[in-house]
C-alpha positions as a Markdown table, in Angstrom:
| # | Residue | x | y | z |
|---|---|---|---|---|
| 1 | Met | 0.0 | 0.0 | 0.0 |
| 2 | Lys | 1.3 | 3.4 | -0.9 |
| 3 | Thr | 2.2 | 5.7 | 2.0 |
| 4 | Lys | 0.1 | 8.8 | 2.3 |
| 5 | Tyr | 1.7 | 12.0 | 3.6 |
| 6 | Arg | 0.0 | 15.0 | 5.1 |
| 7 | Lys | 1.8 | 18.3 | 5.9 |
| 8 | Phe | 0.7 | 20.8 | 8.5 |
| 9 | Lys | 2.0 | 24.2 | 9.4 |
| 10 | Leu | 2.0 | 24.9 | 13.2 |
| 11 | Thr | 2.5 | 28.6 | 14.2 |
| 12 | Leu | 3.4 | 29.0 | 17.8 |
| 13 | Trp | 3.6 | 32.2 | 20.0 |
| 14 | Thr | 5.1 | 32.4 | 23.4 |
| 15 | Leu | 2.7 | 33.8 | 26.0 |
| 16 | Gly | 5.2 | 33.5 | 28.8 |
| 17 | Pro | 9.0 | 33.0 | 28.7 |
| 18 | Val | 10.0 | 29.6 | 27.3 |
| 19 | His | 13.2 | 27.8 | 28.2 |
| 20 | Ile | 14.6 | 24.9 | 26.1 |
| 21 | Gly | 17.7 | 23.8 | 28.0 |
| 22 | Ser | 20.9 | 22.8 | 26.3 |
| 23 | Gly | 22.2 | 21.2 | 29.4 |
| 24 | Gln | 24.9 | 23.8 | 29.7 |
| 25 | Leu | 25.3 | 26.1 | 32.7 |
| 26 | His | 27.1 | 29.5 | 32.7 |
| 27 | Thr | 28.6 | 29.8 | 36.1 |
| 28 | Ala | 28.7 | 33.1 | 38.0 |
| 29 | Arg | 32.3 | 33.5 | 36.8 |
| 30 | Glu | 31.5 | 33.1 | 33.1 |
| 31 | Tyr | 29.4 | 36.2 | 32.4 |
| 32 | Ile | 29.8 | 40.0 | 32.8 |
| 33 | Leu | 27.0 | 42.5 | 33.6 |
| 34 | Glu | 27.8 | 46.0 | 32.4 |
| 35 | Gly | 25.2 | 48.6 | 31.8 |
| 36 | Asp | 22.0 | 47.0 | 30.7 |
| 37 | Glu | 23.6 | 43.9 | 29.1 |
| 38 | Tyr | 24.8 | 40.5 | 30.2 |
| 39 | Tyr | 27.9 | 39.5 | 28.3 |
| 40 | Phe | 28.7 | 35.8 | 27.9 |
| 41 | Pro | 32.2 | 35.6 | 26.4 |
| 42 | Asp | 33.6 | 32.7 | 24.5 |
| 43 | Met | 35.7 | 31.3 | 27.3 |
| 44 | Thr | 38.2 | 29.8 | 24.8 |
| 45 | Leu | 38.9 | 33.2 | 23.2 |
| 46 | Leu | 39.1 | 34.8 | 26.6 |
| 47 | Tyr | 41.6 | 32.2 | 27.8 |
| 48 | Asp | 43.7 | 32.7 | 24.7 |
| 49 | Glu | 44.0 | 36.3 | 25.6 |
| 50 | Leu | 45.0 | 35.5 | 29.2 |
| 51 | Ile | 47.7 | 33.1 | 27.9 |
| 52 | Lys | 49.2 | 35.9 | 25.8 |
| 53 | Arg | 49.3 | 38.1 | 28.9 |
| 54 | Gly | 50.8 | 35.3 | 31.0 |
| 55 | Ile | 48.0 | 35.3 | 33.5 |
| 56 | Asp | 46.3 | 32.0 | 32.6 |
| 57 | Glu | 47.4 | 30.2 | 35.7 |
| 58 | Lys | 46.1 | 33.0 | 37.9 |
| 59 | Phe | 42.8 | 32.7 | 36.1 |
| 60 | Gln | 42.7 | 29.0 | 36.7 |
| 61 | Lys | 43.2 | 29.6 | 40.4 |
| 62 | Phe | 40.5 | 32.3 | 40.3 |
| 63 | Leu | 38.0 | 29.9 | 38.8 |
| 64 | Ile | 38.5 | 27.2 | 41.4 |
| 65 | Asp | 38.8 | 29.6 | 44.4 |
| 66 | Ser | 35.9 | 28.4 | 46.7 |
| 67 | Glu | 36.6 | 30.9 | 49.4 |
| 68 | Asn | 35.7 | 33.9 | 47.4 |
| 69 | Lys | 32.4 | 32.9 | 45.8 |
| 70 | Thr | 31.4 | 36.5 | 45.3 |
| 71 | Asn | 34.4 | 37.2 | 43.0 |
| 72 | Arg | 33.2 | 37.8 | 39.4 |
| 73 | Ile | 35.0 | 37.6 | 36.1 |
| 74 | Arg | 34.8 | 41.4 | 35.7 |
| 75 | Asp | 36.7 | 41.8 | 39.0 |
| 76 | Phe | 39.5 | 39.6 | 37.6 |
| 77 | Leu | 39.7 | 41.4 | 34.3 |
| 78 | Ala | 39.7 | 44.8 | 36.0 |
| 79 | Glu | 42.4 | 43.7 | 38.4 |
| 80 | His | 44.6 | 42.9 | 35.4 |
| 81 | Gly | 43.7 | 45.9 | 33.3 |
| 82 | Ile | 41.7 | 44.2 | 30.7 |
| 83 | Thr | 38.9 | 46.4 | 29.5 |
| 84 | Lys | 38.1 | 45.0 | 26.1 |
| 85 | Arg | 35.0 | 42.9 | 25.6 |
| 86 | Asp | 35.5 | 41.4 | 22.2 |
| 87 | Phe | 35.9 | 37.7 | 23.1 |
| 88 | Gly | 33.1 | 36.4 | 20.9 |
| 89 | Gly | 30.2 | 34.9 | 22.7 |
| 90 | Tyr | 26.9 | 36.8 | 22.9 |
| 91 | Arg | 25.0 | 39.5 | 24.8 |
| 92 | Leu | 21.5 | 39.5 | 26.4 |
| 93 | Lys | 19.6 | 42.6 | 27.4 |
| 94 | Ala | 19.0 | 42.9 | 31.2 |
| 95 | Thr | 15.3 | 43.3 | 32.1 |
| 96 | Gly | 15.9 | 44.8 | 35.5 |
| 97 | Leu | 13.7 | 42.0 | 37.0 |
| 98 | Glu | 16.5 | 39.7 | 38.1 |
| 99 | Asn | 16.5 | 39.8 | 41.9 |
| 100 | Pro | 19.1 | 37.6 | 43.6 |
| 101 | Lys | 18.7 | 36.8 | 47.2 |
| 102 | Glu | 21.3 | 37.4 | 49.9 |
| 103 | Glu | 22.7 | 34.3 | 51.5 |
| 104 | Asn | 20.6 | 34.5 | 54.7 |
| 105 | Ala | 17.5 | 36.1 | 53.1 |
| 106 | Thr | 14.0 | 35.1 | 54.2 |
| 107 | Arg | 11.5 | 33.4 | 51.9 |
| 108 | Asn | 10.2 | 36.6 | 50.3 |
| 109 | Gln | 13.2 | 38.9 | 50.9 |
| 110 | Glu | 15.1 | 40.0 | 47.8 |
| 111 | Thr | 18.1 | 42.1 | 46.9 |
| 112 | Thr | 18.2 | 44.3 | 43.8 |
| 113 | Asn | 21.8 | 43.7 | 42.5 |
| 114 | Pro | 21.3 | 41.8 | 39.2 |
| 115 | Gly | 25.1 | 41.5 | 38.8 |
| 116 | Glu | 25.3 | 39.0 | 41.7 |
| 117 | Ile | 23.0 | 36.3 | 40.3 |
| 118 | Asn | 24.1 | 32.6 | 40.3 |
| 119 | Gly | 24.7 | 30.4 | 37.3 |
| 120 | Val | 22.5 | 30.8 | 34.2 |
| 121 | His | 21.0 | 27.8 | 32.3 |
| 122 | Gln | 21.7 | 28.1 | 28.6 |
| 123 | Phe | 19.1 | 28.0 | 25.9 |
| 124 | Met | 19.4 | 25.4 | 23.1 |
| 125 | Arg | 21.6 | 26.5 | 20.2 |
| 126 | Asp | 22.3 | 25.2 | 16.7 |
| 127 | Cys | 25.8 | 24.6 | 15.2 |
| 128 | Tyr | 26.0 | 28.3 | 14.2 |
| 129 | Gly | 25.2 | 29.5 | 17.8 |
| 130 | Asn | 21.6 | 30.5 | 17.0 |
| 131 | Pro | 18.9 | 29.8 | 19.6 |
| 132 | Tyr | 16.1 | 27.4 | 18.3 |
| 133 | Val | 13.4 | 25.1 | 19.5 |
| 134 | Pro | 14.0 | 21.4 | 18.5 |
| 135 | Gly | 11.2 | 19.6 | 17.0 |
| 136 | Ser | 11.6 | 16.9 | 19.7 |
| 137 | Ser | 10.6 | 19.5 | 22.3 |
| 138 | Leu | 7.4 | 20.4 | 20.6 |
| 139 | Lys | 6.7 | 16.7 | 19.8 |
| 140 | Gly | 7.0 | 15.9 | 23.5 |
| 141 | Ala | 4.5 | 18.6 | 24.3 |
| 142 | Ile | 2.1 | 17.2 | 21.7 |
| 143 | Arg | 2.5 | 13.7 | 23.1 |
| 144 | Thr | 1.5 | 15.0 | 26.6 |
| 145 | Ile | -1.6 | 16.6 | 25.2 |
| 146 | Leu | -2.7 | 13.5 | 23.3 |
| 147 | Met | -1.9 | 11.1 | 26.3 |
| 148 | Asn | -4.2 | 13.3 | 28.5 |
| 149 | Thr | -7.0 | 13.5 | 26.0 |
| 150 | His | -7.1 | 11.0 | 23.1 |
| 151 | Trp | -5.8 | 8.2 | 25.3 |
| 152 | His | -7.2 | 9.5 | 28.6 |
| 153 | Ser | -8.7 | 6.1 | 29.4 |
| 154 | Thr | -5.4 | 4.2 | 28.9 |
| 155 | Asp | -3.7 | 3.0 | 32.0 |
| 156 | Phe | -0.1 | 4.5 | 31.8 |
| 157 | Lys | 1.0 | 3.3 | 35.3 |
| 158 | Gln | 3.2 | 0.4 | 36.0 |
| 159 | Glu | 5.4 | -0.7 | 38.9 |
| 160 | Asn | 9.2 | -0.8 | 38.4 |
| 161 | Lys | 11.7 | -3.2 | 40.0 |
| 162 | Lys | 11.9 | -0.8 | 43.0 |
| 163 | Gly | 8.2 | -1.0 | 43.6 |
| 164 | Glu | 7.7 | 2.6 | 42.4 |
| 165 | Ile | 4.8 | 3.5 | 40.2 |
| 166 | Val | 6.2 | 5.0 | 36.9 |
| 167 | Glu | 4.9 | 5.7 | 33.4 |
| 168 | Asn | 4.5 | 2.7 | 31.2 |
| 169 | Lys | 6.4 | 3.8 | 28.1 |
| 170 | Lys | 5.1 | 0.8 | 26.1 |
| 171 | Ala | 1.5 | 1.8 | 26.5 |
| 172 | Ile | 1.9 | 4.3 | 23.7 |
| 173 | Pro | 5.2 | 3.5 | 21.9 |
| 174 | Trp | 7.7 | 6.3 | 21.4 |
| 175 | Gly | 10.2 | 5.0 | 18.8 |
| 176 | Pro | 11.1 | 1.4 | 17.9 |
| 177 | Thr | 12.5 | -1.0 | 20.3 |
| 178 | Arg | 16.2 | -2.1 | 19.9 |
| 179 | Arg | 15.0 | -5.4 | 18.3 |
| 180 | Gln | 12.6 | -3.6 | 15.9 |
| 181 | Arg | 15.4 | -1.1 | 14.9 |
| 182 | Tyr | 17.5 | -3.9 | 13.5 |
| 183 | Lys | 14.8 | -5.8 | 11.7 |
| 184 | Glu | 14.8 | -4.9 | 8.0 |
| 185 | Leu | 11.6 | -3.1 | 6.8 |
| 186 | Glu | 9.3 | -5.0 | 9.2 |
| 187 | Pro | 6.4 | -2.8 | 10.2 |
| 188 | Phe | 5.8 | -2.1 | 13.8 |
| 189 | Asp | 3.0 | -0.3 | 15.8 |
| 190 | Asp | 4.4 | 3.1 | 16.7 |
| 191 | Ile | 2.1 | 6.0 | 16.1 |
| 192 | Phe | 4.7 | 8.7 | 17.0 |
| 193 | Asn | 7.1 | 7.3 | 14.4 |
| 194 | Glu | 4.4 | 8.4 | 11.9 |
| 195 | Ile | 4.6 | 12.0 | 13.1 |
| 196 | Arg | 7.6 | 14.1 | 12.2 |
| 197 | Val | 8.1 | 17.6 | 13.6 |
| 198 | Ser | 10.6 | 20.0 | 12.3 |
| 199 | Asp | 12.8 | 22.3 | 14.3 |
| 200 | Ser | 11.8 | 26.0 | 14.5 |
| 201 | Gln | 13.5 | 28.5 | 12.3 |
| 202 | Pro | 16.8 | 29.9 | 13.7 |
| 203 | Leu | 16.1 | 32.6 | 16.3 |
| 204 | Thr | 18.4 | 35.4 | 17.5 |
| 205 | Asn | 19.8 | 36.6 | 20.8 |
| 206 | Asp | 17.4 | 39.5 | 20.6 |
| 207 | Asp | 14.6 | 36.9 | 21.1 |
| 208 | Leu | 16.1 | 35.9 | 24.5 |
| 209 | Ile | 16.0 | 37.4 | 27.9 |
| 210 | Leu | 17.3 | 36.2 | 31.3 |
| 211 | Val | 14.5 | 35.1 | 33.7 |
| 212 | Gln | 14.4 | 34.0 | 37.3 |
| 213 | Lys | 12.3 | 31.1 | 38.8 |
| 214 | Trp | 9.4 | 32.2 | 41.0 |
| 215 | Asp | 7.0 | 29.9 | 42.8 |
| 216 | Phe | 3.6 | 30.5 | 44.3 |
| 217 | Thr | 2.5 | 27.8 | 46.8 |
| 218 | Pro | -1.1 | 28.4 | 47.9 |
| 219 | Asp | -0.7 | 26.6 | 51.3 |
| 220 | Lys | 2.4 | 28.6 | 52.2 |
| 221 | Asp | 2.4 | 31.9 | 50.4 |
| 222 | Thr | 0.4 | 35.1 | 50.3 |
| 223 | Glu | 2.5 | 36.1 | 47.3 |
| 224 | Ala | 5.0 | 34.5 | 44.9 |
| 225 | His | 8.6 | 34.1 | 46.1 |
| 226 | Ser | 11.8 | 34.0 | 44.1 |
| 227 | Leu | 14.4 | 31.3 | 43.9 |
| 228 | Ser | 18.1 | 31.6 | 42.8 |
| 229 | Ile | 17.6 | 29.8 | 39.5 |
| 230 | Tyr | 18.1 | 31.7 | 36.3 |
| 231 | Arg | 17.4 | 30.7 | 32.7 |
| 232 | Glu | 17.8 | 32.1 | 29.2 |
| 233 | Ala | 14.3 | 32.1 | 27.8 |
| 234 | Leu | 12.4 | 33.2 | 24.8 |
| 235 | Lys | 10.6 | 36.5 | 25.3 |
| 236 | Pro | 6.8 | 36.6 | 25.5 |
| 237 | Gly | 5.4 | 37.3 | 22.1 |
| 238 | Thr | 8.0 | 35.4 | 20.1 |
| 239 | Lys | 6.6 | 33.8 | 17.0 |
| 240 | Met | 7.9 | 30.5 | 15.6 |
| 241 | Glu | 6.8 | 28.1 | 12.8 |
| 242 | Phe | 7.1 | 24.4 | 12.6 |
| 243 | Glu | 6.3 | 21.8 | 9.9 |
| 244 | Ile | 4.6 | 18.6 | 10.9 |
| 245 | Ile | 4.5 | 15.7 | 8.5 |
| 246 | Thr | 2.4 | 12.6 | 9.1 |
| 247 | Ala | 2.6 | 9.3 | 7.3 |
| 248 | Ser | 0.1 | 6.5 | 7.0 |
| 249 | Gly | 1.5 | 3.6 | 8.8 |
| 250 | Phe | 0.8 | 0.4 | 10.8 |
| 251 | Lys | -2.9 | 1.3 | 11.2 |
| 252 | Gly | -3.8 | 3.6 | 8.3 |
| 253 | Glu | -4.0 | 7.4 | 8.5 |
| 254 | Arg | -4.4 | 7.7 | 12.3 |
| 255 | Ala | -1.5 | 10.1 | 12.8 |
| 256 | Gly | -2.8 | 12.6 | 10.3 |
| 257 | Glu | -6.2 | 12.5 | 11.9 |
| 258 | Leu | -4.7 | 13.2 | 15.3 |
| 259 | Ile | -2.6 | 16.1 | 14.1 |
| 260 | Ala | -5.5 | 17.6 | 12.2 |
| 261 | Ser | -7.5 | 17.6 | 15.5 |
| 262 | Leu | -4.6 | 18.8 | 17.6 |
| 263 | Gly | -6.2 | 22.2 | 18.4 |
| 264 | Glu | -9.3 | 20.5 | 19.7 |
| 265 | Tyr | -7.2 | 18.1 | 21.9 |
| 266 | Ala | -5.2 | 21.1 | 23.2 |
| 267 | Gln | -8.5 | 22.7 | 24.3 |
| 268 | Lys | -9.5 | 19.4 | 26.0 |
| 269 | Phe | -6.2 | 19.2 | 27.8 |
| 270 | Tyr | -6.7 | 22.7 | 29.3 |
| 271 | Phe | -10.4 | 22.8 | 29.9 |
| 272 | Gly | -11.3 | 19.1 | 30.2 |
| 273 | Val | -14.5 | 17.4 | 28.9 |
| 274 | Thr | -17.9 | 17.6 | 30.5 |
| 275 | Glu | -19.6 | 14.9 | 28.4 |
| 276 | Asp | -20.3 | 11.3 | 29.3 |
| 277 | Glu | -16.6 | 10.4 | 29.1 |
| 278 | Gly | -15.9 | 13.5 | 31.1 |
| 279 | Tyr | -12.5 | 14.2 | 32.6 |
| 280 | Glu | -10.8 | 17.1 | 34.4 |
| 281 | Gly | -8.6 | 19.5 | 32.4 |
| 282 | Tyr | -5.4 | 21.1 | 33.5 |
| 283 | Lys | -7.2 | 24.3 | 34.5 |
| 284 | Asp | -9.6 | 22.6 | 37.0 |
| 285 | Phe | -7.0 | 20.0 | 38.1 |
| 286 | Phe | -4.3 | 22.6 | 39.0 |
| 287 | Leu | -4.7 | 26.2 | 38.0 |
| 288 | Lys | -8.0 | 26.9 | 39.8 |
| 289 | Lys | -6.2 | 26.8 | 43.2 |
| 290 | Phe | -4.3 | 30.0 | 42.3 |
| 291 | Pro | -5.2 | 33.7 | 42.2 |
| 292 | Asn | -6.7 | 34.6 | 38.8 |
| 293 | His | -4.3 | 37.5 | 38.3 |
| 294 | Leu | -1.4 | 35.0 | 38.0 |
| 295 | Ile | -3.1 | 32.9 | 35.3 |
| 296 | Gln | -2.7 | 34.1 | 31.7 |
| 297 | Asn | -5.5 | 34.0 | 29.2 |
| 298 | Asn | -5.4 | 31.8 | 26.1 |
| 299 | Leu | -5.2 | 33.6 | 22.8 |
| 300 | Ser | -5.6 | 30.4 | 20.7 |
| 301 | Tyr | -4.9 | 26.7 | 21.4 |
| 302 | Pro | -2.9 | 26.4 | 24.6 |
| 303 | Leu | 0.3 | 24.4 | 25.0 |
| 304 | Tyr | 3.0 | 24.3 | 27.7 |
| 305 | Leu | 6.6 | 24.0 | 26.4 |
| 306 | Gly | 10.1 | 23.6 | 27.8 |
| 307 | Gly | 11.7 | 23.5 | 31.2 |
| 308 | Gly | 10.4 | 25.1 | 34.4 |
| 309 | Ser | 6.7 | 24.8 | 33.6 |
| 310 | Gly | 5.9 | 22.2 | 36.3 |
| 311 | Ser | 5.6 | 18.5 | 36.4 |
| 312 | Trp | 1.8 | 18.5 | 35.7 |
| 313 | Thr | 2.4 | 19.9 | 32.2 |
| 314 | Lys | 4.8 | 17.0 | 31.4 |
| 315 | Thr | 2.8 | 13.9 | 32.5 |
| 316 | Val | -0.6 | 12.3 | 32.5 |
| 317 | Phe | -1.6 | 14.5 | 35.4 |
| 318 | Arg | -4.8 | 12.7 | 36.6 |
| 319 | Gln | -3.0 | 9.4 | 36.8 |
| 320 | Ala | 0.2 | 10.8 | 38.2 |
| 321 | Asp | -1.6 | 12.6 | 41.0 |
| 322 | Gly | -0.4 | 11.1 | 44.3 |
| 323 | Glu | 2.7 | 9.4 | 42.7 |
| 324 | Val | 4.4 | 12.8 | 42.0 |
| 325 | Gln | 3.9 | 13.8 | 45.6 |
| 326 | Lys | 5.5 | 10.6 | 46.8 |
| 327 | Arg | 8.7 | 11.5 | 44.8 |
| 328 | His | 8.7 | 15.1 | 46.0 |
| 329 | Lys | 8.3 | 14.7 | 49.8 |
| 330 | Lys | 8.2 | 18.5 | 50.4 |
| 331 | Met | 5.4 | 19.1 | 47.9 |
| 332 | Ser | 2.4 | 20.7 | 49.4 |
| 333 | Gly | -0.9 | 19.5 | 47.8 |
| 334 | Arg | -0.3 | 19.6 | 44.0 |
| 335 | Gly | 2.7 | 21.9 | 44.4 |
| 336 | Ala | 3.6 | 25.4 | 43.3 |
| 337 | Leu | 2.5 | 27.4 | 40.3 |
| 338 | Lys | 5.7 | 28.0 | 38.2 |
| 339 | Leu | 6.1 | 31.6 | 37.4 |
| 340 | Thr | 8.8 | 34.0 | 36.2 |
| 341 | Lys | 9.0 | 37.8 | 35.6 |
| 342 | Ala | 9.4 | 39.5 | 32.2 |
| 343 | Pro | 8.7 | 43.0 | 30.9 |
| 344 | Gln | 5.0 | 43.8 | 30.2 |
| 345 | Gln | 4.1 | 42.7 | 26.7 |
| 346 | Val | 1.2 | 44.1 | 24.7 |
| 347 | Ile | -0.1 | 42.5 | 21.5 |
| 348 | Lys | -2.5 | 43.7 | 18.8 |
| 349 | Thr | -5.7 | 41.9 | 18.4 |
| 350 | Thr | -8.9 | 42.5 | 16.3 |
| 351 | Lys | -10.3 | 44.1 | 19.4 |
| 352 | Gly | -7.3 | 46.4 | 20.0 |
| 353 | Glu | -4.2 | 46.1 | 22.1 |
| 354 | Lys | -4.2 | 43.4 | 24.9 |
| 355 | Ser | -1.7 | 42.7 | 27.7 |
| 356 | Leu | -0.5 | 39.1 | 27.9 |
| 357 | Ile | -0.7 | 39.2 | 31.7 |
| 358 | Asn | -3.4 | 40.1 | 34.3 |
| 359 | Asn | -1.1 | 41.6 | 37.0 |
| 360 | Thr | 1.1 | 44.6 | 37.5 |
| 361 | Gln | 4.0 | 42.6 | 39.0 |
| 362 | Asn | 5.3 | 41.3 | 35.7 |
| 363 | Phe | 4.4 | 37.7 | 36.5 |
| 364 | Tyr | 4.0 | 35.2 | 33.6 |
| 365 | Glu | 3.3 | 31.5 | 33.6 |
| 366 | Met | 6.6 | 29.7 | 32.7 |
| 367 | Gly | 6.4 | 27.9 | 29.4 |
| 368 | Lys | 2.9 | 29.0 | 28.4 |
| 369 | Thr | 2.4 | 29.2 | 24.6 |
| 370 | Cys | -0.4 | 29.2 | 22.1 |
| 371 | Phe | -0.6 | 27.9 | 18.5 |
| 372 | Thr | -2.6 | 27.6 | 15.3 |
| 373 | Ile | -2.4 | 24.7 | 12.9 |
| 374 | Thr | -3.3 | 24.4 | 9.2 |
| 375 | Glu | -3.0 | 21.6 | 6.8 |
| 376 | Val | -1.0 | 22.8 | 3.8 |
| 377 | Ala | -0.5 | 19.7 | 1.6 |
| 378 | Thr | -1.4 | 16.0 | 1.0 |
| 379 | Arg | 0.3 | 13.5 | -1.2 |
């Protein structure tokens, strides 16, 4: 039987800051804050300059000096008369909303010296150094939506060898098994192998800001509190485009039908279903416990993407309820609302200009996005 392909264009907008982590961490001694910019130099180029000046061994000692944790790279450069800042790398604009805590600060006490922040988690970059969103990140978010909606009645829980309840990865296959991978052209049941998601277009450093982790725990807080975790993240209002191609496979054109209905499934993930097969959506399961002014409105189909958005946006939340709390002993109830701060962003709609947030404290939901999807070709 001839394989049938369907192509979709998914346009995604960030409603809150989005962090796709590269796994790399800039330590506090690998960036410079000067004026309104954070400068992250290419440490190899910087080190070459230090070798030329004969101070590379001093720099090595500076990096491993555990007694002077407050020493910054700018202090070392100033001490040795190095004023130039042309060591490659990149720059990010400071927002003025980075508020590091002092060592003995109370839960809601902040300082206002953004030059003293801790390490910064780096955003994913391509081989040319451009930020981008991998298709695998979006595909994972799509999988979470479908598992909570299309397969909402499937039992995804299983007990591992330690007696812990974990997700049964085989319930809805995600890629071929090792045995299947080495069998020549033998068909296997894997619906997500029939869905291919492209990477986003290359983005720029102007699309990024540095954001801080904030939590709001309803049982403990009267207001959100900051934590000393910092991430490079896409600004609210950033637009990206992805191409999704589905192929008819083991069981006909099921993949294309799912992606064609992805917007409807995203609505069900967020709002739930009140019909006979009714189930609770993310809003009633989790968000309803928090003040309305901290929750952002949806502008089209909702989707949570990237790191720092909370465990309930990454799992089959109704089935994971109770199991997640066992793993996180300190979790109160269903945990904290994951927030961050960014400059106020206003967008134009058919009804005029509209703010992306409902508060004056610059709070956004971490990882919140919205999307539209259109089928553009079939063959």
